[in-house]
MARNU-699305 format. One record per atom (N, C-alpha, C, O, CB): residue number from 1; atom name; x, y, z. Coordinates in pm, 1 decimal. Atoms other than C-alpha are relative to their C-alpha. Glycine has a CB too. Example, Ala and Ser with C-alpha at 12.3 -4.5 7.8 and 13.67 -1.06 7.14 Angstrom:
2
r i: 1 | at: N | east: 89.0 | north: -119.0 | up: 0.0
r i: 1 | at: CA | east: 1230.0 | north: -450.0 | up: 780.0
r i: 1 | at: C | east: 90.0 | north: 120.0 | up: 0.0
r i: 1 | at: O | east: 193.6 | north: 118.1 | up: 66.5
r i: 1 | at: CB | east: -99.2 | north: 2.7 | up: 124.6
r i: 2 | at: N | east: -82.0 | north: -119.0 | up: -6.0
r i: 2 | at: CA | east: 1367.0 | north: -106.0 | up: 714.0
r i: 2 | at: C | east: -77.0 | north: 109.0 | up: 73.0
r i: 2 | at: O | east: -26.1 | north: 219.8 | up: 89.9
r i: 2 | at: CB | east: 41.4 | north: 46.2 | up: -141.5
! end
This chain:
82
r i: 1 | at: N | east: 9.1 | north: -130.4 | up: -63.0
r i: 1 | at: CA | east: 19541.0 | north: 16597.5 | up: -1253.6
r i: 1 | at: C | east: 141.3 | north: 94.9 | up: -54.3
r i: 1 | at: O | east: 243.4 | north: 35.1 | up: -88.4
r i: 1 | at: CB | east: -5.4 | north: -26.3 | up: 177.6
r i: 2 | at: N | east: -97.6 | north: -103.0 | up: 89.2
r i: 2 | at: CA | east: 19774.5 | north: 16907.3 | up: -1399.5
r i: 2 | at: C | east: 78.1 | north: 0.1 | up: 102.0
r i: 2 | at: O | east: 32.1 | north: 0.8 | up: 216.2
r i: 2 | at: CB | east: -48.1 | north: 157.0 | up: -59.2
r i: 3 | at: N | east: -103.5 | north: -56.1 | up: -91.1
r i: 3 | at: CA | east: 20077.9 | north: 16963.0 | up: -1230.3
r i: 3 | at: C | east: 12.5 | north: 144.4 | up: 24.4
r i: 3 | at: O | east: 96.3 | north: 177.4 | up: 108.3
r i: 3 | at: CB | east: 120.7 | north: -38.2 | up: -44.4
r i: 4 | at: N | east: 15.0 | north: -139.7 | up: -45.1
r i: 4 | at: CA | east: 20020.8 | north: 17321.0 | up: -1207.5
r i: 4 | at: C | east: -125.0 | north: 33.6 | up: -83.9
r i: 4 | at: O | east: -155.4 | north: -20.5 | up: -190.2
r i: 4 | at: CB | east: 136.1 | north: 101.3 | up: -27.8
r i: 5 | at: N | east: 114.3 | north: -68.2 | up: 88.1
r i: 5 | at: CA | east: 19698.2 | north: 17542.7 | up: -1301.2
r i: 5 | at: C | east: 16.4 | north: 151.4 | up: -19.4
r i: 5 | at: O | east: 54.8 | north: 212.9 | up: 80.1
r i: 5 | at: CB | east: -143.9 | north: -21.8 | up: 68.0
r i: 6 | at: N | east: 9.1 | north: -127.7 | up: 12.6
r i: 6 | at: CA | east: 19688.2 | north: 17874.9 | up: -1418.6
r i: 6 | at: C | east: -128.5 | north: 49.6 | up: 0.2
r i: 6 | at: O | east: -218.8 | north: 0.4 | up: -67.6
r i: 6 | at: CB | east: 60.6 | north: 36.2 | up: -100.4
r i: 7 | at: N | east: 146.5 | north: -99.1 | up: -58.1
r i: 7 | at: CA | east: 19400.2 | north: 18119.7 | up: -1286.5
r i: 7 | at: C | east: 0.5 | north: 110.6 | up: -69.9
r i: 7 | at: O | east: 105.4 | north: 169.9 | up: -95.1
r i: 7 | at: CB | east: -5.7 | north: 56.0 | up: 165.5
r i: 8 | at: N | east: 2.1 | north: -137.0 | up: 0.1
r i: 8 | at: CA | east: 19266.4 | north: 18413.5 | up: -1401.1
r i: 8 | at: C | east: -81.9 | north: 80.8 | up: 81.3
r i: 8 | at: O | east: -158.0 | north: 16.9 | up: 153.9
r i: 8 | at: CB | east: -21.9 | north: 33.2 | up: -108.3
r i: 9 | at: N | east: 96.4 | north: -75.1 | up: -59.2
r i: 9 | at: CA | east: 19081.7 | north: 18709.5 | up: -1251.5
r i: 9 | at: C | east: -139.0 | north: -32.4 | up: 26.1
r i: 9 | at: O | east: -205.2 | north: 20.3 | up: 115.6
r i: 9 | at: CB | east: -2.2 | north: 93.5 | up: -59.6
r i: 10 | at: N | east: 152.2 | north: 31.3 | up: 8.0
r i: 10 | at: CA | east: 18743.8 | north: 18548.6 | up: -1322.2
r i: 10 | at: C | east: -13.6 | north: -113.5 | up: 102.9
r i: 10 | at: O | east: -106.4 | north: -126.5 | up: 182.7
r i: 10 | at: CB | east: -55.1 | north: -48.2 | up: -158.6
r i: 11 | at: N | east: 3.2 | north: 109.4 | up: -102.6
r i: 11 | at: CA | east: 18842.1 | north: 18239.2 | up: -1132.2
r i: 11 | at: C | east: 15.4 | north: 18.2 | up: 166.7
r i: 11 | at: O | east: -48.6 | north: -38.0 | up: 255.6
r i: 11 | at: CB | east: 107.0 | north: -84.3 | up: -41.3
r i: 12 | at: N | east: -9.0 | north: -56.5 | up: -135.4
r i: 12 | at: CA | east: 18971.6 | north: 18410.1 | up: -820.6
r i: 12 | at: C | east: -128.9 | north: 61.3 | up: 42.3
r i: 12 | at: O | east: -176.0 | north: 42.3 | up: 154.4
r i: 12 | at: CB | east: 109.2 | north: 102.9 | up: 8.4
r i: 13 | at: N | east: 120.3 | north: -93.2 | up: -50.2
r i: 13 | at: CA | east: 18665.4 | north: 18639.1 | up: -820.1
r i: 13 | at: C | east: -106.2 | north: -91.2 | up: 74.8
r i: 13 | at: O | east: -163.6 | north: -79.6 | up: 183.1
r i: 13 | at: CB | east: -78.2 | north: 80.8 | up: -133.6
r i: 14 | at: N | east: 156.8 | north: 80.6 | up: -11.8
r i: 14 | at: CA | east: 18398.5 | north: 18357.7 | up: -849.2
r i: 14 | at: C | east: 78.1 | north: -83.5 | up: 129.6
r i: 14 | at: O | east: 8.6 | north: -86.8 | up: 231.2
r i: 14 | at: CB | east: -76.1 | north: -124.5 | up: -176.3
r i: 15 | at: N | east: -19.6 | north: 96.7 | up: -139.0
r i: 15 | at: CA | east: 18586.6 | north: 18131.7 | up: -573.0
r i: 15 | at: C | east: 11.4 | north: 96.4 | up: 111.0
r i: 15 | at: O | east: -31.5 | north: 49.5 | up: 216.4
r i: 15 | at: CB | east: 145.5 | north: -103.7 | up: 1.5
r i: 16 | at: N | east: 41.6 | north: -61.8 | up: -124.5
r i: 16 | at: CA | east: 18606.1 | north: 18423.5 | up: -328.2
r i: 16 | at: C | east: -117.8 | north: 68.2 | up: 17.1
r i: 16 | at: O | east: -140.7 | north: 116.4 | up: 128.0
r i: 16 | at: CB | east: 83.4 | north: 79.6 | up: 35.5
r i: 17 | at: N | east: 105.8 | north: -101.8 | up: -23.5
r i: 17 | at: CA | east: 18292.2 | north: 18608.4 | up: -389.9
r i: 17 | at: C | east: -126.1 | north: -139.1 | up: -24.4
r i: 17 | at: O | east: -147.4 | north: -203.3 | up: -127.2
r i: 17 | at: CB | east: 3.5 | north: 165.2 | up: -134.2
r i: 18 | at: N | east: 81.4 | north: 118.2 | up: -28.0
r i: 18 | at: CA | east: 18021.9 | north: 18340.0 | up: -257.7
r i: 18 | at: C | east: -137.0 | north: 57.1 | up: -87.5
r i: 18 | at: O | east: -230.9 | north: -14.3 | up: -122.9
r i: 18 | at: CB | east: -23.1 | north: -34.2 | up: 184.7
r i: 19 | at: N | east: 177.5 | north: -60.6 | up: 60.7
r i: 19 | at: CA | east: 17718.9 | north: 18581.6 | up: -427.2
r i: 19 | at: C | east: 49.8 | north: -25.1 | up: -141.4
r i: 19 | at: O | east: -36.9 | north: -22.4 | up: -228.7
r i: 19 | at: CB | east: -68.9 | north: 211.9 | up: 33.5
r i: 20 | at: N | east: -21.0 | north: -3.7 | up: 166.0
r i: 20 | at: CA | east: 17931.5 | north: 18533.1 | up: -776.6
r i: 20 | at: C | east: -82.1 | north: -116.2 | up: -56.9
r i: 20 | at: O | east: -102.5 | north: -216.9 | up: 11.0
r i: 20 | at: CB | east: 170.0 | north: -21.3 | up: -51.2
r i: 21 | at: N | east: 87.2 | north: 83.6 | up: 56.3
r i: 21 | at: CA | east: 17713.0 | north: 18347.6 | up: -1019.9
r i: 21 | at: C | east: 76.0 | north: -137.2 | up: -46.1
r i: 21 | at: O | east: 16.5 | north: -238.4 | up: -83.3
r i: 21 | at: CB | east: -68.0 | north: 75.0 | up: -113.8
r i: 22 | at: N | east: -108.9 | north: 111.2 | up: 43.2
r i: 22 | at: CA | east: 18016.1 | north: 18111.1 | up: -1101.7
r i: 22 | at: C | east: 62.6 | north: -34.5 | up: 107.2
r i: 22 | at: O | east: 167.7 | north: -90.6 | up: 76.4
r i: 22 | at: CB | east: 106.2 | north: 39.2 | up: -101.3
r i: 23 | at: N | east: -53.0 | north: 49.1 | up: -119.1
r i: 23 | at: CA | east: 18114.6 | north: 18035.6 | up: -748.3
r i: 23 | at: C | east: -22.4 | north: -130.7 | up: -5.5
r i: 23 | at: O | east: 80.8 | north: -194.2 | up: -27.3
r i: 23 | at: CB | east: -50.0 | north: 56.7 | up: 117.5
r i: 24 | at: N | east: 5.2 | north: 180.1 | up: 6.9
r i: 24 | at: CA | east: 17986.5 | north: 17658.0 | up: -748.6
r i: 24 | at: C | east: 89.8 | north: -63.5 | up: -102.8
r i: 24 | at: O | east: 133.1 | north: -178.2 | up: -92.0
r i: 24 | at: CB | east: -156.8 | north: -61.2 | up: -44.4
r i: 25 | at: N | east: -76.8 | north: 57.4 | up: 128.4
r i: 25 | at: CA | east: 18177.4 | north: 17614.6 | up: -1075.8
r i: 25 | at: C | east: 159.5 | north: 15.8 | up: 46.4
r i: 25 | at: O | east: 246.4 | north: -69.6 | up: 28.6
r i: 25 | at: CB | east: -38.8 | north: 99.0 | up: -158.3
r i: 26 | at: N | east: -158.4 | north: 7.7 | up: -41.9
r i: 26 | at: CA | east: 18515.0 | north: 17770.8 | up: -914.9
r i: 26 | at: C | east: 16.8 | north: -83.0 | up: 130.1
r i: 26 | at: O | east: 125.5 | north: -128.5 | up: 165.7
r i: 26 | at: CB | east: 66.5 | north: 156.6 | up: 29.4
r i: 27 | at: N | east: -58.9 | north: 83.1 | up: -134.7
r i: 27 | at: CA | east: 18480.0 | north: 17589.2 | up: -585.4
r i: 27 | at: C | east: -1.2 | north: -153.2 | up: -41.5
r i: 27 | at: O | east: 78.7 | north: -224.9 | up: 18.8
r i: 27 | at: CB | east: -106.3 | north: 22.4 | up: 152.0
r i: 28 | at: N | east: -12.9 | north: 127.3 | up: 72.8
r i: 28 | at: CA | east: 18417.8 | north: 17255.5 | up: -786.8
r i: 28 | at: C | east: 133.8 | north: 6.0 | up: -41.4
r i: 28 | at: O | east: 215.7 | north: -66.0 | up: 15.7
r i: 28 | at: CB | east: -98.3 | north: -21.9 | up: -118.7
r i: 29 | at: N | east: -115.9 | north: 30.6 | up: 58.1
r i: 29 | at: CA | east: 18707.9 | north: 17318.1 | up: -991.7
r i: 29 | at: C | east: 130.6 | north: 24.9 | up: 107.9
r i: 29 | at: O | east: 240.8 | north: -27.9 | up: 92.4
r i: 29 | at: CB | east: 6.0 | north: 86.2 | up: -131.6
r i: 30 | at: N | east: -136.9 | north: -41.5 | up: -112.8
r i: 30 | at: CA | east: 18947.4 | north: 17456.3 | up: -682.7
r i: 30 | at: C | east: -6.4 | north: -167.9 | up: 90.9
r i: 30 | at: O | east: 95.9 | north: -199.2 | up: 151.8
r i: 30 | at: CB | east: -50.9 | north: 191.0 | up: 147.3
r i: 31 | at: N | east: 22.3 | north: 118.9 | up: -52.9
r i: 31 | at: CA | east: 18826.4 | north: 17094.9 | up: -536.4
r i: 31 | at: C | east: 80.3 | north: -106.6 | up: -74.3
r i: 31 | at: O | east: 148.5 | north: -191.6 | up: -17.0
r i: 31 | at: CB | east: -140.5 | north: -25.0 | up: 0.9
r i: 32 | at: N | east: -51.8 | north: 91.9 | up: 102.5
r i: 32 | at: CA | east: 18945.8 | north: 16907.1 | up: -835.9
r i: 32 | at: C | east: 139.0 | north: 33.6 | up: -29.8
r i: 32 | at: O | east: 205.5 | north: -51.4 | up: -89.0
r i: 32 | at: CB | east: -81.7 | north: 3.7 | up: -126.7
r i: 33 | at: N | east: -134.9 | north: -67.4 | up: 56.7
r i: 33 | at: CA | east: 19266.2 | north: 17103.9 | up: -894.7
r i: 33 | at: C | east: 58.6 | north: 86.6 | up: 128.1
r i: 33 | at: O | east: 49.9 | north: 209.4 | up: 128.3
r i: 33 | at: CB | east: -34.1 | north: 111.6 | up: -146.6
r i: 34 | at: N | east: -34.6 | north: -76.9 | up: -117.0
r i: 34 | at: CA | east: 19416.6 | north: 17198.0 | up: -546.3
r i: 34 | at: C | east: 127.7 | north: 95.0 | up: -13.2
r i: 34 | at: O | east: 216.7 | north: 75.4 | up: -95.8
r i: 34 | at: CB | east: 21.3 | north: -97.4 | up: 111.6
r i: 35 | at: N | east: -96.4 | north: -81.1 | up: 18.5
r i: 35 | at: CA | east: 19638.9 | north: 17469.2 | up: -495.2
r i: 35 | at: C | east: 158.7 | north: -58.2 | up: -5.3
r i: 35 | at: O | east: 170.3 | north: -180.7 | up: -3.3
r i: 35 | at: CB | east: -22.3 | north: 91.6 | up: 100.2
r i: 36 | at: N | east: -3.5 | north: -134.0 | up: 71.3
r i: 36 | at: CA | east: 19896.9 | north: 17609.1 | up: -577.0
r i: 36 | at: C | east: -28.2 | north: 32.5 | up: -106.2
r i: 36 | at: O | east: 11.0 | north: -35.8 | up: -200.8
r i: 36 | at: CB | east: 86.6 | north: 44.7 | up: -5.8
r i: 37 | at: N | east: 41.7 | north: -35.5 | up: 143.1
r i: 37 | at: CA | east: 19739.5 | north: 17807.1 | up: -850.3
r i: 37 | at: C | east: 102.1 | north: 131.4 | up: -32.0
r i: 37 | at: O | east: 135.8 | north: 222.6 | up: 43.5
r i: 37 | at: CB | east: -181.8 | north: 42.0 | up: -10.9
r i: 38 | at: N | east: -66.3 | north: -135.0 | up: 51.9
r i: 38 | at: CA | east: 19940.2 | north: 18050.2 | up: -1061.3
r i: 38 | at: C | east: -97.9 | north: 92.4 | up: -71.9
r i: 38 | at: O | east: -212.1 | north: 71.0 | up: -112.5
r i: 38 | at: CB | east: 119.0 | north: -30.6 | up: -103.4
r i: 39 | at: N | east: 64.4 | north: -75.6 | up: 62.1
r i: 39 | at: CA | east: 19866.5 | north: 18343.4 | up: -1200.1
r i: 39 | at: C | east: 83.6 | north: 101.2 | up: -18.6
r i: 39 | at: O | east: 202.1 | north: 74.6 | up: 1.5
r i: 39 | at: CB | east: -110.1 | north: 25.5 | up: 49.5
r i: 40 | at: N | east: -102.6 | north: -91.8 | up: 23.1
r i: 40 | at: CA | east: 20015.7 | north: 18689.4 | up: -1287.6
r i: 40 | at: C | east: -51.6 | north: 129.4 | up: 54.1
r i: 40 | at: O | east: -164.2 | north: 144.5 | up: 101.5
r i: 40 | at: CB | east: 39.8 | north: 7.7 | up: -147.5
r i: 41 | at: N | east: 26.8 | north: -124.7 | up: -97.9
r i: 41 | at: CA | east: 20020.3 | north: 19026.3 | up: -1145.7
r i: 41 | at: C | east: -131.9 | north: 74.1 | up: -64.5
r i: 41 | at: O | east: -212.3 | north: 122.1 | up: 15.4
r i: 41 | at: CB | east: 145.2 | north: 116.2 | up: 6.1
r i: 42 | at: N | east: 94.2 | north: -52.8 | up: 45.4
r i: 42 | at: CA | east: 19766.9 | north: 19165.2 | up: -1403.0
r i: 42 | at: C | east: -144.8 | north: -65.3 | up: 65.5
r i: 42 | at: O | east: -233.0 | north: 6.6 | up: 112.6
r i: 42 | at: CB | east: 21.9 | north: -9.0 | up: -141.7
r i: 43 | at: N | east: 100.7 | north: 56.9 | up: -71.0
r i: 43 | at: CA | east: 19515.2 | north: 18924.1 | up: -1271.0
r i: 43 | at: C | east: -25.1 | north: 8.8 | up: 138.8
r i: 43 | at: O | east: -139.5 | north: -2.8 | up: 182.5
r i: 43 | at: CB | east: 6.1 | north: -108.0 | up: -21.1
r i: 44 | at: N | east: 1.6 | north: -27.2 | up: -157.8
r i: 44 | at: CA | east: 19577.0 | north: 18977.9 | up: -908.8
r i: 44 | at: C | east: -31.4 | north: 129.0 | up: -13.2
r i: 44 | at: O | east: -131.6 | north: 142.7 | up: 57.0
r i: 44 | at: CB | east: 136.6 | north: -25.2 | up: 93.1
r i: 45 | at: N | east: 53.2 | north: -126.1 | up: -8.0
r i: 45 | at: CA | east: 19522.8 | north: 19351.0 | up: -969.8
r i: 45 | at: C | east: -157.3 | north: -12.2 | up: -56.2
r i: 45 | at: O | east: -247.5 | north: 29.8 | up: 16.2
r i: 45 | at: CB | east: 95.5 | north: 103.1 | up: -84.5
r i: 46 | at: N | east: 139.3 | north: 12.7 | up: 33.4
r i: 46 | at: CA | east: 19201.0 | north: 19278.6 | up: -1165.7
r i: 46 | at: C | east: -84.3 | north: -55.4 | up: 132.6
r i: 46 | at: O | east: -167.6 | north: 18.1 | up: 185.7
r i: 46 | at: CB | east: -13.0 | north: -101.3 | up: -129.4
r i: 47 | at: N | east: 64.6 | north: 54.1 | up: -119.2
r i: 47 | at: CA | east: 19075.1 | north: 19052.8 | up: -870.3
r i: 47 | at: C | east: 6.3 | north: 101.2 | up: 114.8
r i: 47 | at: O | east: -105.4 | north: 115.9 | up: 164.5
r i: 47 | at: CB | east: 66.3 | north: -133.2 | up: 41.8
r i: 48 | at: N | east: -0.3 | north: -101.8 | up: -90.9
r i: 48 | at: CA | east: 19174.8 | north: 19328.8 | up: -607.8
r i: 48 | at: C | east: -112.2 | north: 93.4 | up: -42.5
r i: 48 | at: O | east: -204.9 | north: 127.8 | up: 30.8
r i: 48 | at: CB | east: 135.5 | north: 66.6 | up: 7.9
r i: 49 | at: N | east: 85.8 | north: -98.3 | up: 52.5
r i: 49 | at: CA | east: 18993.9 | north: 19555.7 | up: -821.5
r i: 49 | at: C | east: -153.4 | north: -35.9 | up: -0.3
r i: 49 | at: O | east: -233.4 | north: 53.7 | up: 26.6
r i: 49 | at: CB | east: 45.3 | north: 28.5 | up: -135.4
r i: 50 | at: N | east: 134.6 | north: 55.1 | up: 15.1
r i: 50 | at: CA | east: 18669.7 | north: 19362.2 | up: -860.6
r i: 50 | at: C | east: -53.7 | north: -46.7 | up: 135.1
r i: 50 | at: O | east: -171.2 | north: -24.6 | up: 164.7
r i: 50 | at: CB | east: 0.0 | north: -116.6 | up: -101.0
r i: 51 | at: N | east: 57.7 | north: 34.8 | up: -135.1
r i: 51 | at: CA | east: 18644.8 | north: 19214.0 | up: -504.2
r i: 51 | at: C | east: -11.9 | north: 101.8 | up: 68.5
r i: 51 | at: O | east: -105.7 | north: 89.9 | up: 147.3
r i: 51 | at: CB | east: 67.8 | north: -88.3 | up: 76.4
r i: 52 | at: N | east: 8.0 | north: -92.7 | up: -60.2
r i: 52 | at: CA | east: 18699.2 | north: 19546.0 | up: -365.7
r i: 52 | at: C | east: 56.4 | north: -6.8 | up: 129.6
r i: 52 | at: O | east: 115.1 | north: -111.7 | up: 155.9
r i: 52 | at: CB | east: -107.6 | north: 30.5 | up: -5.8
r i: 53 | at: N | east: -70.8 | north: 33.7 | up: -144.8
r i: 53 | at: CA | east: 18820.9 | north: 19614.4 | up: 16.5
r i: 53 | at: C | east: -68.6 | north: -111.9 | up: 57.1
r i: 53 | at: O | east: 3.9 | north: -180.7 | up: 128.9
r i: 53 | at: CB | east: -5.8 | north: 122.8 | up: 110.9
r i: 54 | at: N | east: 92.0 | north: 137.0 | up: -81.3
r i: 54 | at: CA | east: 18565.8 | north: 19335.0 | up: 146.2
r i: 54 | at: C | east: 61.7 | north: -132.3 | up: -49.0
r i: 54 | at: O | east: 26.8 | north: -236.4 | up: 6.6
r i: 54 | at: CB | east: -187.3 | north: -9.2 | up: -47.5
r i: 55 | at: N | east: -71.6 | north: 140.1 | up: 68.3
r i: 55 | at: CA | east: 18770.0 | north: 19060.5 | up: -50.9
r i: 55 | at: C | east: 137.7 | north: 16.8 | up: 38.7
r i: 55 | at: O | east: 204.3 | north: -86.5 | up: 31.7
r i: 55 | at: CB | east: -9.0 | north: -17.7 | up: -179.2
r i: 56 | at: N | east: -146.8 | north: 7.8 | up: -12.0
r i: 56 | at: CA | east: 19113.6 | north: 19172.1 | up: 38.4
r i: 56 | at: C | east: 35.6 | north: -82.8 | up: 126.8
r i: 56 | at: O | east: 150.8 | north: -125.7 | up: 120.3
r i: 56 | at: CB | east: 64.2 | north: 146.3 | up: 7.4
r i: 57 | at: N | east: -58.3 | north: 88.9 | up: -119.4
r i: 57 | at: CA | east: 19155.8 | north: 18973.6 | up: 373.1
r i: 57 | at: C | east: 6.0 | north: -138.2 | up: -85.8
r i: 57 | at: O | east: 114.3 | north: -196.5 | up: -91.0
r i: 57 | at: CB | east: -110.9 | north: -9.2 | up: 158.2
r i: 58 | at: N | east: -5.1 | north: 126.7 | up: 73.6
r i: 58 | at: CA | east: 19057.7 | north: 18656.1 | up: 148.4
r i: 58 | at: C | east: 93.0 | north: -13.6 | up: -101.0
r i: 58 | at: O | east: 173.4 | north: -106.6 | up: -104.8
r i: 58 | at: CB | east: -116.0 | north: -27.7 | up: -55.5
r i: 59 | at: N | east: -110.1 | north: 12.4 | up: 111.1
r i: 59 | at: CA | east: 19254.3 | north: 18711.7 | up: -139.8
r i: 59 | at: C | east: 170.4 | north: 8.9 | up: 65.6
r i: 59 | at: O | east: 265.7 | north: -54.6 | up: 20.4
r i: 59 | at: CB | east: -30.6 | north: 140.6 | up: -116.8
r i: 60 | at: N | east: -112.1 | north: 14.5 | up: -58.5
r i: 60 | at: CA | east: 19540.7 | north: 18809.9 | up: 109.4
r i: 60 | at: C | east: 58.3 | north: -107.5 | up: 27.6
r i: 60 | at: O | east: 177.4 | north: -136.8 | up: 16.5
r i: 60 | at: CB | east: -2.3 | north: 48.0 | up: 83.6
r i: 61 | at: N | east: -38.4 | north: 128.3 | up: -71.2
r i: 61 | at: CA | east: 19519.7 | north: 18493.5 | up: 258.0
r i: 61 | at: C | east: 55.3 | north: -112.2 | up: -80.5
r i: 61 | at: O | east: 132.7 | north: -196.7 | up: -35.4
r i: 61 | at: CB | east: -114.9 | north: -53.1 | up: 67.6
r i: 62 | at: N | east: -11.0 | north: 94.3 | up: 73.2
r i: 62 | at: CA | east: 19535.3 | north: 18292.1 | up: -34.7
r i: 62 | at: C | east: 159.4 | north: 36.7 | up: -46.2
r i: 62 | at: O | east: 231.5 | north: -60.2 | up: -69.9
r i: 62 | at: CB | east: -121.0 | north: -8.3 | up: -106.7
r i: 63 | at: N | east: -156.4 | north: -45.6 | up: 25.0
r i: 63 | at: CA | east: 19900.5 | north: 18490.7 | up: -117.5
r i: 63 | at: C | east: 77.8 | north: -44.7 | up: 108.5
r i: 63 | at: O | east: 181.4 | north: -110.9 | up: 102.3
r i: 63 | at: CB | east: 24.4 | north: 160.4 | up: -11.4
r i: 64 | at: N | east: -132.4 | north: 45.8 | up: -106.6
r i: 64 | at: CA | east: 20032.3 | north: 18455.9 | up: 231.2
r i: 64 | at: C | east: 25.9 | north: -148.2 | up: -11.4
r i: 64 | at: O | east: 142.0 | north: -189.3 | up: -10.5
r i: 64 | at: CB | east: -33.8 | north: 29.4 | up: 174.2
r i: 65 | at: N | east: 3.8 | north: 157.1 | up: -47.3
r i: 65 | at: CA | east: 19956.3 | north: 18072.0 | up: 257.0
r i: 65 | at: C | east: 76.0 | north: -50.2 | up: -111.2
r i: 65 | at: O | east: 133.3 | north: -156.9 | up: -89.2
r i: 65 | at: CB | east: -158.8 | north: -80.6 | up: 16.2
r i: 66 | at: N | east: -70.4 | north: 30.8 | up: 159.0
r i: 66 | at: CA | east: 20115.2 | north: 18035.1 | up: -112.1
r i: 66 | at: C | east: -101.7 | north: -77.9 | up: -63.7
r i: 66 | at: O | east: -62.2 | north: -180.0 | up: -120.0
r i: 66 | at: CB | east: 155.9 | north: -95.8 | up: -5.8
r i: 67 | at: N | east: 87.5 | north: 83.8 | up: 68.9
r i: 67 | at: CA | east: 19803.2 | north: 17899.2 | up: -248.2
r i: 67 | at: C | east: -8.3 | north: 70.7 | up: -165.9
r i: 67 | at: O | east: -12.5 | north: 10.5 | up: -273.1
r i: 67 | at: CB | east: -154.5 | north: -4.6 | up: 90.7
r i: 68 | at: N | east: -17.8 | north: -35.5 | up: 104.5
r i: 68 | at: CA | east: 19812.3 | north: 18135.3 | up: -495.3
r i: 68 | at: C | east: 116.6 | north: 85.4 | up: -49.9
r i: 68 | at: O | east: 145.7 | north: 187.1 | up: 13.0
r i: 68 | at: CB | east: -94.5 | north: 39.9 | up: -17.1
r i: 69 | at: N | east: -121.9 | north: -51.4 | up: -0.5
r i: 69 | at: CA | east: 20116.7 | north: 18238.5 | up: -649.6
r i: 69 | at: C | east: 46.9 | north: 36.3 | up: -135.7
r i: 69 | at: O | east: 19.0 | north: -41.0 | up: -227.3
r i: 69 | at: CB | east: 84.6 | north: -87.0 | up: 61.9
r i: 70 | at: N | east: -42.8 | north: -47.9 | up: 114.6
r i: 70 | at: CA | east: 20291.1 | north: 18457.5 | up: -931.0
r i: 70 | at: C | east: 81.0 | north: -76.7 | up: -71.1
r i: 70 | at: O | east: 190.3 | north: -103.5 | up: -21.2
r i: 70 | at: CB | east: 51.5 | north: 105.1 | up: 15.0
r i: 71 | at: N | east: -70.0 | north: 94.2 | up: 93.4
r i: 71 | at: CA | east: 20412.8 | north: 18240.9 | up: -1209.7
r i: 71 | at: C | east: 56.8 | north: 58.4 | up: -99.9
r i: 71 | at: O | east: 137.0 | north: -14.3 | up: -158.5
r i: 71 | at: CB | east: -77.7 | north: -95.0 | up: -54.0
r i: 72 | at: N | east: -64.5 | north: -26.7 | up: 86.1
r i: 72 | at: CA | east: 20517.1 | north: 18478.4 | up: -1456.0
r i: 72 | at: C | east: 49.4 | north: 159.0 | up: -5.7
r i: 72 | at: O | east: -22.2 | north: 252.8 | up: 29.2
r i: 72 | at: CB | east: -69.0 | north: -48.1 | up: -97.9
r i: 73 | at: N | east: -78.1 | north: -137.9 | up: -20.4
r i: 73 | at: CA | east: 20752.6 | north: 18785.2 | up: -1481.5
r i: 73 | at: C | east: 42.5 | north: 33.0 | up: -176.5
r i: 73 | at: O | east: 125.5 | north: -25.1 | up: -246.5
r i: 73 | at: CB | east: 167.2 | north: -24.8 | up: 126.4
r i: 74 | at: N | east: -32.9 | north: -56.7 | up: 117.7
r i: 74 | at: CA | east: 20745.8 | north: 18977.2 | up: -1806.5
r i: 74 | at: C | east: 141.7 | north: 27.0 | up: -24.0
r i: 74 | at: O | east: 173.4 | north: 4.4 | up: -140.8
r i: 74 | at: CB | east: -68.4 | north: 110.1 | up: -12.1
r i: 75 | at: N | east: -105.6 | north: -25.1 | up: 15.2
r i: 75 | at: CA | east: 21093.1 | north: 19072.9 | up: -1766.8
r i: 75 | at: C | east: 82.0 | north: -110.5 | up: -61.3
r i: 75 | at: O | east: 156.3 | north: -93.8 | up: -157.9
r i: 75 | at: CB | east: 34.5 | north: 43.6 | up: 104.6
r i: 76 | at: N | east: -69.2 | north: 135.3 | up: 33.7
r i: 76 | at: CA | east: 21225.5 | north: 18713.0 | up: -1799.0
r i: 76 | at: C | east: -64.5 | north: -57.9 | up: -151.3
r i: 76 | at: O | east: -14.8 | north: -153.2 | up: -211.2
r i: 76 | at: CB | east: -33.6 | north: -119.3 | up: 136.9
r i: 77 | at: N | east: 29.5 | north: 52.7 | up: 130.4
r i: 77 | at: CA | east: 21024.7 | north: 18670.9 | up: -2123.5
r i: 77 | at: C | east: -36.4 | north: 96.2 | up: -93.8
r i: 77 | at: O | east: -119.7 | north: 66.4 | up: -179.4
r i: 77 | at: CB | east: -99.1 | north: -93.6 | up: 4.3
r i: 78 | at: N | east: 61.5 | north: -112.7 | up: 98.1
r i: 78 | at: CA | east: 20982.8 | north: 19004.4 | up: -2311.7
r i: 78 | at: C | east: 38.9 | north: -54.9 | up: -155.8
r i: 78 | at: O | east: -51.7 | north: -43.6 | up: -238.3
r i: 78 | at: CB | east: 77.9 | north: 171.8 | up: 34.3
r i: 79 | at: N | east: -32.1 | north: 36.9 | up: 119.5
r i: 79 | at: CA | east: 21151.2 | north: 18867.9 | up: -2622.1
r i: 79 | at: C | east: -101.4 | north: -113.0 | up: -75.0
r i: 79 | at: O | east: -146.3 | north: -93.8 | up: -188.0
r i: 79 | at: CB | east: 135.6 | north: -44.7 | up: 15.6
r i: 80 | at: N | east: 103.9 | north: 80.0 | up: 52.3
r i: 80 | at: CA | east: 20916.3 | north: 18553.0 | up: -2668.1
r i: 80 | at: C | east: -166.1 | north: 56.4 | up: 1.0
r i: 80 | at: O | east: -250.5 | north: 4.3 | up: -72.0
r i: 80 | at: CB | east: 14.1 | north: -127.1 | up: 81.4
r i: 81 | at: N | east: 107.6 | north: -68.6 | up: 9.9
r i: 81 | at: CA | east: 20614.0 | north: 18780.1 | up: -2592.7
r i: 81 | at: C | east: -4.9 | north: 97.9 | up: -116.1
r i: 81 | at: O | east: -92.2 | north: 95.3 | up: -202.8
r i: 81 | at: CB | east: -17.8 | north: 58.5 | up: 116.6
r i: 82 | at: N | east: 16.1 | north: -54.3 | up: 131.8
r i: 82 | at: CA | east: 20701.5 | north: 19025.7 | up: -2834.9
r i: 82 | at: C | east: -4.8 | north: -87.3 | up: -145.2
r i: 82 | at: O | east: -19.2 | north: -28.2 | up: -252.2
r i: 82 | at: CB | east: 106.4 | north: 87.8 | up: -6.0
! end
């Protein structure tokens, strides 16, 4: 099992959106790779947008309990990124 897993907005939206076509896949991956999952601010912003207001409670719950954490700070890595 991986020590940490990096997730994008697609995974977050599919996991929380039970009607999403990829929800079964995301749920299976979540079972195989338990939290905490690492992400970035851009992925969170996209997930918030795609889920809309109805998805806010579930996404907020993942963040509050530490199941989803922001693991990248561009300020700390500007030169390698550039």
